[in-house]
C-alpha positions as CSV (number, residue, x, y, z in Angstrom):
1,M,10.0,41.5,-17.3
2,K,9.2,37.4,-17.5
3,E,5.6,36.1,-18.3
4,S,4.2,34.3,-15.0
5,V,3.4,30.8,-15.4
6,A,-0.1,31.6,-15.0
7,L,-0.3,33.8,-17.8
8,S,1.4,31.7,-20.1
9,N,-1.0,28.7,-18.9
10,V,-4.0,31.1,-19.9
11,K,-2.3,32.0,-23.4
12,H,-2.1,28.9,-24.2
13,E,-5.3,27.9,-23.2
14,R,-7.0,30.4,-25.4
15,K,-5.0,29.0,-28.2
16,R,-6.4,25.8,-28.0
17,Q,-10.2,27.5,-27.4
18,D,-9.5,28.8,-30.6
19,A,-8.1,26.2,-32.3
20,K,-11.6,24.2,-30.9
21,W,-14.1,26.9,-31.6
22,G,-12.3,29.4,-33.8
23,E,-13.1,33.1,-33.5
24,Q,-16.2,33.9,-31.3
25,N,-18.2,37.0,-31.0
26,H,-20.9,36.5,-28.8
27,K,-23.0,39.2,-26.9
28,P,-22.4,40.4,-23.5
29,S,-24.7,38.1,-22.3
30,T,-24.0,35.1,-23.8
31,W,-20.2,35.4,-22.4
32,L,-21.0,36.0,-19.0
33,M,-23.4,32.6,-19.2
34,I,-20.1,31.0,-20.6
35,L,-18.0,32.3,-17.5
36,G,-20.5,31.5,-15.5
37,E,-20.3,27.6,-16.7
38,E,-16.6,27.9,-16.3
39,V,-16.7,29.3,-13.0
40,G,-19.2,26.7,-11.7
41,E,-16.6,24.2,-13.3
42,A,-13.7,26.0,-10.6
43,N,-16.1,25.8,-7.8
44,K,-17.1,22.4,-8.5
45,A,-13.3,21.3,-8.3
46,A,-12.3,23.2,-5.4
47,L,-15.3,21.1,-3.5
48,E,-14.0,18.2,-4.7
49,A,-10.9,18.6,-3.8
50,M,-11.9,19.3,-0.2
51,I,-12.2,16.4,2.0
52,N,-12.5,16.5,5.9
53,G,-12.1,20.6,6.0
54,K,-8.6,19.9,3.9
55,F,-7.6,20.2,0.5
56,Q,-5.8,17.3,-0.9
57,E,-3.1,18.5,-3.0
58,D,-4.0,15.3,-6.1
59,L,-7.3,17.2,-6.7
60,I,-6.7,20.8,-6.0
61,V,-4.6,20.7,-9.5
62,K,-8.1,20.4,-10.7
63,Y,-9.1,23.8,-9.5
64,R,-6.4,25.5,-10.8
65,D,-6.6,24.3,-14.4
66,E,-10.6,25.2,-14.0
67,L,-9.2,28.8,-13.1
68,V,-7.0,29.2,-16.2
69,Q,-10.2,28.4,-18.3
70,V,-12.0,30.7,-16.2
71,A,-9.5,33.4,-17.1
72,A,-9.2,32.4,-20.5
73,V,-12.8,32.7,-21.2
74,A,-12.4,36.2,-19.5
75,V,-9.8,37.3,-22.1
76,A,-12.0,35.9,-24.9
77,A,-14.7,38.0,-24.5
78,V,-12.5,40.8,-23.7
79,E,-11.1,40.1,-27.5
80,A,-14.9,39.9,-28.9
81,F,-15.5,43.2,-27.1
82,D,-12.6,45.0,-28.5
83,R,-13.9,43.4,-32.3
84,G,-16.8,44.6,-31.8
85,K,-18.7,42.2,-33.8
86,W,-21.2,40.9,-31.6
87,K,-24.0,38.5,-32.8
């Protein structure tokens, strides 16, 4: 089965995060704070894209970008869990 564009984007974002931060092995509570911050950015992007009750096509793309980051952070948290090396 061919990988979806969304999953490909998440995989690319995970690689970008690892290149920037290296392997991260946070405690679950820290991962949830990081994930919450990313969800907040997605909320902000969605709110900023809404003008007069309609999403603006040129602005809503940022919302999708933020969702990819949310998914990538969630995957990073699962990877850290699976490694079992929490700090």
